[in-house]
N, C-alpha and C positions, 0 to 999 in steps of 0.2 A: 483789651485785645490785642493788644503788642508783644507777648511774651514770647518767646521761642517754647515749644512746651519740651517740658521735661518727661522722660520715660517714667513711669511710675514704676515703681518697685513689684505692685500688684495691680494688676490691670483690672479696674473695676467694671464689674458687667456693665455689664451693660448700663426755570426761572423760566394766554399762554405766550410766557414769553421766554422762549429759547429764542437767543438773537439771530438772526439771520447769519446763515453759514456761507462763506463763498470756498465751496468746495472745488479742490485743485492739486495735484501730484503735488508732494513733497519734496522740497530739493533733498539732496543727501546731506547729512551732517557736516557741519563746517567745522575744522579746526579752527582755534582762535588764537591769535597771537595773545600774550599775558603769560600768567602764570602757567607754565606747561602743564600741570599734573592736574591744574584746578580748572583753567578755562576763564579767565576775567580781571577784571583792573586789579592794582592796588591802591588803597584808598586811604584818607588819613582820616581814621573815626573821630579825631577830636574837632576836625574842622567840618564847616558845613558841607554835606554830600551833596551834588547837584545830579538831580534827576530829572531825566526829560518825559514829559506826557503828551503822547502823539492821540490826539482826538481827531473825529473826522469833520470837523467844521470848516466852512471855506468853500465847500463845493456846490452852494446855491441848493441843498436840501434841507428841510425845515426839520426832519426827522434826526437827519444828521446832526443838525446845530442841536436840538434840543437833550439829545443824547453825550454831546461833546461838554455841553454845559452840565450836565447830572454828574458825568465824571469827572472834570475838573472839580466840582464843588464835594464830591466823594473824598477825591485824593485831600483837597485843603483840608477837608474836615479832619481826616486821618493825620496830616502834618500837624493839626494845632493840638491833638491828642496826643502825640508823642511827648516823652519825660525823657531828659537826659540825652536828647538826638537830635540833631540839626539837620532838616531835609532843607535843599535849596532847590524847589519844583520850578520847573519851567516848562510853559505849554508852548506844542507846534500845532500847527491845523495840518491836515494831510489834505483835505476835501476829499476824502474815502477814496482817492486816485493812489494806485500803487506806485507810480513814478514821483508823486508830490512826497508821499509818504517816505520814498528813500529818501529826496533831497532833503527833505525838513530833519529825518535822523543823522543824516551826514552834517549838517549845520549843528546840530543837537551837539553831536560828539566834538566838533570843532570849539562848540561854545563851553565843553568841559563835561561835559554830561558822562556819569560812571556807569549808568544803567540807565534802560528804557523802559518804561511803563507804557502799554499798547503798542501798536493801532488796533481796531478793533476787528477790520476784516482780514480773513484769511490772505487773500493776495497782496494786500498792501503788508501783513506782518511778515511772511516769506521775504517779500523785497527788502524790507527792513534788515532783517536778519542777516541775507546776505552783503548788505550793503556795509554791515559795520561788525562783519566777523573777525576782520583782520585789523580790526580796532580793539578786540579784546573788550568788548561788550558785551553784556547779556540782552536780552530783550524778553520781557514778559508781558506777551499779547494778552488781549481780553478775549481772542477767540478761544472756541472750545473744538476746533476741528484738529482732530489729533494726527491727520495727516501731515501737517504741516511740522509737527514737532521733531526737535532733535536738534544738535549740535548745540548754537547758542540761543534757540528758539524755545520759547516754554508757552504753554496754553495754559490761561488761568480760568477759562469758563468751564463749567462743569462739562461733563462728557457722558456719551452714550455709554462709554465703558464703565463710568463710576456707576451711573443708576442701573444699568444690567447686571452688574455684578452684586449691587447691594440687594436687588431686587431676586436674581435666582436664588442667591444664598439664603435669603430668607424664606421663600419658597419651597425650597427644598427642606429647610428644618419643620416647614409645616406640612411637609406630605405631599408637596404638590412637586412630582418629579418627572412629570411627562408633559410637554410643553409643545402646543402648536403658534408657529409665529407667523401674523397676517402683518404684513408692511406694504406700505407704498412702494412701489416699482419706480423711484427716484433716487438718486444719490444718497440724501439723509436718511430714506427708510432703505435702502439696500445695505447702508453703513451701519443703522440700528441694528438693524436681523443679524448684523456678521457679529455686534458686540454680543448680542444675545446668545447666539450661537459660541462665542468663545465663553462666555460667564457659563454657560453650560457644561460645558466640557472641563471646567475648573471646579464647578459645585458639585457633580455627580448627577446632574439632572440629563432628560435625554428629550431630544428635539424631535418630535414624531413628526413634523410637517413643518415646511416654509413655504407660507402661500401669498404671493404678490398679485396687487392688482394696480391697473393703471388709476390714476388721482383724477377720476373722473365719476359721475354718479353712475354713470353704465359700468364701469370698469368695478367701483364698489359694489353693487349689486350682485355683480357677476361672481363675486367672490365668496359670498354667502353660503350659498350650496355647500361649497369646498370646505370653507371653513366647518360647517355643519358636521359634514360626512367625517371629518378628521379628529374631530374634538367627540363625536360617536362613536363609530367603529372604529377609529383610530386609538382610542382608549385614551385619550390625552385629560388630564385633570386642570389643565392650567392653560389659558390662552394669552399672549404676548401682545399688546397692540402698539405700533410704533407709531400710528397718526397721532394727530395732535387736536386740541378742541376749535382751530379754525380750518382743520383739512377733514379726513373721513371719520373720525373720530363718532361726532353726533350720529352719522346714518349710520354706522355699526354699532352704536349703542342703541338704537332702535331696532334695527332689523334682527339681529342675533338674539336678544331675548324672543320676539315675535316668533324665531323659528325654533324655541327653546335651549337656546345655547344662553346660559346665564350663570351668575357668582352664586353660590359658591359651589354648585354641581362642577360646573369648569370656571376654575378662579380666574376673572379677568384680571390684567395687569398691565400698567401704561409705562410706556417708556417716558412719556411727558407728563408735565403738571397736569393734573386732572382739576386743580381748584383754579385756574385762571382761564377765561375769567371768572368772576363768582357763580355766574348766571349756569355756570357748567355743571355744578353741585346738582342742580335742580334733574338733570337727566334720569330717568328711572334706570335705566341699563346700565349706568357706572355706580348705582347703588351697592357698596359692598365690594368692589373695586379696589385693589392695590396699587398705589404709585409713590414715589419716590418724594423728597424736599426738604430742603436745607433744614438746619436745626428749627423749629418754629420761632421760641422763644429767643435766641439769638438774635433772627432774621428780624424780630419784631424790634427788638431792644434799638437794633441799628436804624430800621425805618423809622423808627420814635426822636433818636438822636439828631439826624440827618432832617426830620420835617420842624423838628423846633429852632434848628439852626437857620433854615432857609425856608419854612414857610409853605412846604409841598413834599410830596413823596419824591423817593428817590425812582431813576429808569430802574427797571428791571435788572440790568447789569452794572448798575451805578455801583454797588455793593464791589465790584472788581474792582475799582481804583483804589478802594480805601482798602482792599486784602493787599492789594499788591504795595501799598506804601507800608502797612501793617508790618509786613514780612522784611521790607528793606530795613524799618527802623527796627525793628526785633534784632536785625544780625549786626546793624552796625552799633547797636547799644553795647554787643558785646568786646567791643575795642579791639577788634582787630582788622588788619589792612587787608587781609583775605576775605572780610565780609561778603561781597560781590561777587563772588566768583563761584562756577557753577556747581565745585562740591559744597561750598555752605549754603547757596540756595536749597541744594537738593538733600541738606541734613533730614536723618528719617524721623526726627521726633516733630517737626511739622510747625505751624501756627496757628493761631486762632484769629479766624476771620469772620467776616459778618454773616457769616451762614455757619458756623462752626467752625471743626477741625479741617484744616486741611495741609498739604504737602504737595511739592514739587517734586517728580520724579527726574533721576538720571537721562532717560529717553526722551525727556521734554513734555510729557504728559502731567497729569496730578491727579492725586485722588482725595477726596474730598468726603468728610462724614455727613449720611444722609438719613434723615428718618426713613418710616415707612408710617404711610398714610392710609385710611379705608375712607370712603363716604358713607355714613350713617346719619338717616332722616336727614338729608342735603347738608350735613354739618362733618366738615374733616376733622378726623379722630387721628390720632397718631399711637399706632399700636406695636410700634418698637422705634424706640426714639433713638437718636442721631448717637452715635460713638462720641465720646469724649476725648480719646485718646485712639493712637494708630495699637493694632495688632489686638483688641478685645472685639469684644463681639460686633458686629456691622462691618467688618473687615474680615 
């Protein structure tokens, strides 16, 4: 899992738990001290490389403590899997608090950290990146909130943009080009809808309508007639839902088929994981719908490896810590002093991670290779495998 991917001469064909996002306006990208053109520190690749892991333990929140434990275990598992590279992993608690996260980051840099892995929450990640920018240190946060990305701050979490791009591209190849969006009128719902609109503009699909609803029973019920109208008289052949299984999705999955709106005539497409929790697979209205997920075999291999080491399954985002160490280790193994600069981190070939191929982009966001799946007879069935390389099918 640790190799930097090489570009193939011929491109071969071809998480509910998205973690909570603390939405806030991004800071302007910050120029860093260090290598003027590449942004980042100079390291001795032959010596142990100090990596700071910032996790949210210490704030009195049991959920954050459990998440912190899983992230640390995944990171240490990755360190143990490295060959020919020595990582000096140092763990710092943030308490889930931006001010404390900033203090921990500054202490980590004073202790010699060459790169920071974490923190989880967007506000804390933003604060950390601002604090260490003039130290020439990059931050690989576990957030998937692209509004904070840029400068020395990268997000490792799978983004709405990744999922929307993958699914809209697949839909257009299947002839589903007229899309209605139904979204929550909260910030994640609105940003999810924006990601779908952007993906449609790139893939050549048409957004017939975008229907927002208040995240309440009354609000969701009230949106159904408008969705029915637009998917009928509006001529749409696909309905893209931003809701998750813990929100409006179960209600929509029940009400819409009752009103004559269902797959495959109007193809249901989901921006979130429809297989989490597993009970969601029993919903009649989701049968035949499409959603995206990490490469199943790769994700299962990581989960099995983690469970064998620690006796329990990893947290839903635990694999991000493994991915971060894997990327750092693969770059350091190349033996270059500029291995942890922005230019190195964003090399185009990408890395192999716990859910498949991924790469960091110069704007601080990421791309991840995702599979497209459907629900058939209450089972997840992959209908378009995750790409193994960048530039092939699926991107």
